N, C-alpha and C positions, 0 to 999 in steps of 0.2 A: 504494499500500500504506499502511496506517495506520502511525502511529508512537506510541510511548509511552515514558514515563520516570517516574522517581520517586526517592524517597529514604527512608531510615530514619534517624531522629534528626536534629534540627536544633539540638541543643544550646541555647545561650543566646539564639538568635534568637527573636523574637516570632512569634506565629502569623501575624500580618500579613506579616512578613518571609518566612516560609516559604511563604505563599500567593504572594507576589511571585516567589519563586524558582521555584515550579511554573509560574506564568504565563510567566516568561521561558524556562523549559525547553520549554514548549509552543510558544512563538514560534519557537524554533530549529527545531522540527519541522514548521513550517507547510507546507513543501513535501511532507511525507509525508501530510498529510490536511487539505485545504482545506475540507472539508464540515462541519466542526464540531469543537469541543473542549470538554473538561470536566475539572475537577480534583476530586479527593477527598482529604480529609485526616482523620486521626484524631489529635486533640491529645494524647490520653492515651498512645498508643503512639508518637507522633511519626513517623507514616508518611504519606507523601504520594504520590499518583499523578496523572499527567496523561496525557491521551490526545488525539491528533489523528486525526480520522476522515476516511477516504476511503470514502464510501458507494458501494458497487458493487452488492451483491446486496440487502441489506435497507436500504431507504431510509427506513424508518419510525423513529420515536423509540425503538422497542424495541432498536435497535442501538447506542444511545448508550452510551459507556463513560466512565469506569469503571462497571462494573456492580456493584450492591450487593444483597446478599441481602435478603429481606423483613424479617429480624430486624435488619439493619444490622451483623451480626457479620463478614460476609465481603465483601470487595471484590476485583475483579479487572479487569485489562486483558488484552486478547487481540489478537494480530495473526495472522491466518490465516483459512482458510476450512474449514469442516466440510462436505465435499462431500455427505455423506448426511444432512444436517441434517433433511430432511423425514421420512425413514424413522425416524431416531432420535427425533424428537419424537412420532411416532405410537406407537412402541414404549413410550416412557416415559409417554405420555399427556399431553404438554404441549399446551395450546391457546393459540395466539397471541392477544394482546390488541391488535389493530391499532387 
C-alpha cells in the first residue's frame, strides 16, 4: 500500500531545507511504496507533499503522485483504490493518456 506525508508551513527554513525534509519523510516511507516517489511543494503557501508509490493496478506514469491539476492550483495525494474507476471514467468522459 502506498504511503504519503506532508507539511504546512516551514517557517524560517529555506526551500532547500524543506525539500530535504520531504525527501527524508519519503525515505521513512520507502517500505510503503518501493515503485516510485515524488514530492510537490508550493513556496508561497509553504505546503509540501511527498508520496511513495506501490504500483499495483495502474503501472503507467499517469498514476504518479502527487497529482497536480492542469492549472497547477490543486495538488493531491491519495492512498486507496477506486474499484469502479473504469465505469466512473466512462460516465465522466475521461480518456486515459497512456
